[in-house]
N, C-alpha and C positions, 0 to 999 in steps of 0.2 A: 528614503526606506518603509512611509507610512504603510503603501498599498501593499506592503510585505505580511505587514500582522493587519493588517483589518479585516474584521467580518463585519457580518449587518445579518440580525436575527435570519433565521430562513424565514421566505413568504411562498404561501401555502397560492395554489396556483390551479384554477379549474375548466380552462381551455378544451375542448375538447378536442381529443387524437383518434381515429379511426381505426387503423391499423393498427396502434398501443394503447390503447386505451388506461391501462393502467398507472402509464408514466404522467398522463395529465393530470398529476397536482403529487405533492411528496410522497410519499407512499414509505404509509409508516414503516412497514417490516421492514423493507429495503433502505431507512434509517435508524432503525433500530441496529440492521447489522454492520451498517456503516460507524454509526455510535459506540458500538460494542468494538469494533473491530478499533478502532484513534483507541480506544480504554486499555487495548489488548498491548498494544505498539509503546504508551508510555510506560505500561510497567514492567511490562518485556523488559525497558533500555533500564528504567529506575532501578527495578529491584531484582531483576537475575544476573548480573551481570559482574565478575572478575577484569582484572584491569592489570595487563601487565607492560610497565616502562623501561623504557631503552632511548638513547641518543634519539631518534626520530619522533618519540612524545609517543602519546599514550598509547596500548593493541589492546583492544576489548575485547572480551570473552563471553563463556556462560558456561556455568553449572552443569549441563544438560548431558555430559559425560558420566557423571557419577549418580545419576535416577537412574536408578533401576528400571528398564525399558519406558525412558525417558523420552527417548525417539517416538514414542506414538502420541505425546504429549503436542510435539513439532508437527503434527497433521493440522493440527485444531489452534494451536497459540499462532503457527506463521499465517497471517492472514493478510500477507500483502496479497492475495490472489485476491480477494474478499474485495478491495480498491480496483483494482484492475474489468474485474467482474461484474459490478455495479455501477463502475466510469463507463465501461462500455454502453452496459443499459442504458444509463441517463444518458449519456451523447444518441444513439441509435433515435430516441422520446424527443430530446432538445431539436435535433438537425430535422426530425420528421414533422415538428412542433412549428418551426422557424421556416420552412420551405411553403406550409401550406397557408399562410402569413403573403408568399410571395417573394419572401426574402431568397438571397442566390449563396450556394456552398460557400461563394468567395468571402464572400458578407459572415460566414454563419465562421467560416475555420481561422479569417483574420480576428472575431473578438474573443473566440476561444483564445488562441492559439496569445492577442499581448496578455491576456488575464494569464494565463500560466507561465512569459517567458520573465515577463515584470519581475520576481524571485530567483529568475535559475539566471539571469546573467550577473547580481551581485554576486550572485555567490561563485560563479565562474571567476570574479575578477578578485574577488575576496583570497579565493584561492592561490592566486596566482599573484597578488598580494605578499601575500604569508608565504609562500614559497620562496619567494625573490629578496622580499626587505628582511622577513623575520627570521627564516634560516628553519631547518627542518623541524628541530624538536617543537616552537609552536604554527608549523606547518602542518605535522600531526593533531596536534590538538584540534586545531580547524578544520581540517579534515575528520577526523572524530565528529566534529560538534553536527558537523553540516551533511553527513553520511547520511542519514534515513531519506536527503531531500531526490539521491539520486534518482527515485522515478521522475520527477520531475523534468528528467531525462528523457527518459522511454516515451512518461506520457506525451509530454510536447509535440513529437512525433507523427506515434497513434492519430494526435486531434488532428495533424494533417495531413492523414489519412483518410479520416473519416468518411468524408462520402464517395471514394471509390471501395468502403471496407461496405459501406450501407449501400453503395448501390449491387456487389459483387454478393451480399448478405441477400437484399429484394431478389434476382435472377438466379440464385446459387445459392440457397441460404445452405446448406450442409455441407455440399464441395467444395465452398469458399471458405471454410471452417478445416476442413480438409486439408484443402492446399500448403496451408498454414503447420498444420503435421508433418504433415512432410519433410517442411523445409524443416522446419525445426530436426525431425531425424536425419535430415542428411547434413545439416548441423554436428551433432553427436555424430555420425557415423565419419566425418568428416577428422572431427577434434579426439575422439576413441579409439577408432579403431587406426585411420591412415597416421594419427596424430599431428596433425598438423594444427597449427595455432596461430597466432596474429590480432590484432586491434581489430581488421574488417569481420574477422571470426566471429568475433566473441560482441561486437554489436549487432553482428547480425543474428546473434543469440537471444541479446538482450529485446530486441525488437520483435523479433518472432515466436518466443519462451511469451514473454507477456502481450502482447500482440495475437494470439490464440487466445486467453484468458478475455481479451478488449472483447473480441469477436465472439467470445462464450456469452458474455453478457446478453449481445445483442438476442440471445435464444431464452433470456431467463423469464420473459413473460409466457411463451409456448410452455416452460418446464412445470412451471408455477398452474399452470392451469389444469395438468395430467402428472399425477403424484406416480402412478405409478412407472414412468419417463423416468420422472427425476428421481428416484427410488431407483433407476437401472442404466443412470448414469451417475449414479455419489459411487453403488457397485462397481459400476465398471473403473472410476476412477482407483478404490480399492485396490482393484486386482492390477491397474498397471501400476499404484505403490512397489505392489508384495512382486509382479515383472522384475522392473524394474532394481528394486535391494538383490533379485536374483541377477539379475544381469551388471551386478556392481557396485551404481549408485549408493551411497548413504542413503541407508531408513530415516535420518535426520535431515528434516526439512530445514535445520537451522545448523550454519558450521560450529561443528564440536571438534576440543583438540583429542591430538593427534591422528586425526582421517584429510588426506592428503588433497583431499577435490570437495567442494560443498557444494552443496543444489541451488545456492544462489551465487555466486558470485565464481564467473557465471552460468545464470541458469541451469539447468540442461533439463532433459525427456521427466526427471521426478517433477516437476515445477508445473508440467501440462495437465499431469496426471491427479497430483492434488487441487490442480483448479477445477478437474470434472468431479473428484470428489466432492470438494466444499461447493461449488454449483449445487448438486445437486442436494449437501444435506441446507443447504439455504432455501431452496425455494419446492420441496419439501417439505418444512414447516411453514413455511410461508403459504403452500395450498393448504396446508390444511387447519389453517386461520392461528395455529397457535400462537407464531411469532408475532402474526399481526394482533392477537388478540391482548397479547405484553404488552406490547406498545400503547395500547390504546389505555393502559389502566394511569389513571393520574400523576402519580407519582416516577413513572415509568414513564410516561409522556412529558412530563416537564425538563425529567433530565434530559429527556431528548435534545429535546427542541434546546436547551443551555447548551450542550456538546456542540449540537448543531452548528448555530449562529458562533462559535467559537473552533474549529474545527482545522482550521489552514493554522488560525494563531497558535489553537495547541501545538498541533504536527509541527510547525516550524519554528518549536519556542522550544519542547521540551527534554531537546537534548543540546543544544549549548547549553539553557541552563546550567543540567546537569553535569555537565563539562566544566563549566566554572567554578559549581560548588566540586568536583575531584582536584581542581589544581588547587581550588583556596584551602583543600583539606590534606593536601597528599604526603605533607611534612609530618602528617597529625596521625593518633591511635586509630582517628575511624576514615584513616584514608584506605580506599579498598587494595584489596589482598588479591590475588592472582591466581589464586586456588580456593573452595570454599571451605574456611575451616572455620568453627563455632561463634570464631569473633564475628566472622562473615557472615551468619546467619543472626545473632541476635543485632546486628548493626542495620538490619531492611527496614527495622520501622524507620530510625534517622533517614536513610537514604530515601525514603517517600515524603516523608515531613518538610525539611530544608526543599528538597528541590519544587514541592509542590504548594510551602508560602512563596516562593519567590518566581512562580509561573501566575499564580494566583494577581500577585502585582503585575506583572506584566500583563495579564488579558485586562486587569481592571485601569492600565491605561491605553491598552488595545478600545477598548469598549469608549475610553472617554475619549480620545479621538477620530472616533467614528462619526460622518461629514456625510455619508451617504453611500447608494448603494454602486457609483462609480469606481469606491474606489477600493471595491470587493477581488478578494482572489481567489477562481474557482476553487476549490478541493477536490480530484480527481473520486466522479464517485457521484457527485451532487445531482441532483437534479435539476433543473432550470422549468 
């Protein structure tokens, strides 16, 4: 499992890229966005969780259904589109640099796929073992612990398809993105109008919805160079979110108690509109130099470097650690409640401090066991 937890400090590269010059080195603005997205994910899972227990183990929820207009907050706190947006942007530049050095598409895909498959295969094996050996209750515990890593199961096939997606983008930049959008809409029609269900339809929804965000990442440089276009994309996304709500989709971008469907599982058309909204916001901020200027402040830059060097380890281990604390404290007075009560609110510092200390220990072990870049597992959204 060494490769699952190994990270190395971010390396700044300065090799020139003709068509995509902003990806020639580590991009401060997008690195700050990625680091901020990771912090939001960790804090969301640690601080905003409620838990219900049954024979199948723990089932996590959140208090957004009792927060006035809380659905609006989810348009900013649901940051998974950012990982795919910046992941697509990074892959676009990485593949192009690889090709300019004379590398083949196959060698690029194999190198990236190996680094993503390493954590996926042990997790799948662990789930199978937990289900067959430990029983339903412990399977639920393990499933909760590894649940954030679902994105690897989506990001890996997108990585395999990257040369084809990039080739289509170079020939038909707008049309290729539009085709993915049409496929997403077709899947929504089958699901919600014709009431079709099944594993295949679910897999297509995951691949095309997040694939849209990934392909939209190919356009981030152009959006950053044109603030008006970025603002128009953000506005389009915002209008799209409103339209989806009128069509019956949940206004919240996270699952809420009492709602029959979630925009995340499987992802819906609302996630496409959220991707547009966030892409426009991020590139407008980067184009105005606001995000980039903030990222160059010494304290912020040091924090970005520290987080960026530990990104995969933090993402992979933050919820297993939290789940271990959850199980250990289940029968105590500080065990998480299923509803956000006053005691739940006062316990928030505890659920930051205890998992935070444990995660710090894990990260320290990770750093001590580092043996070089060969063991590194890339984080989606990482610039190479």
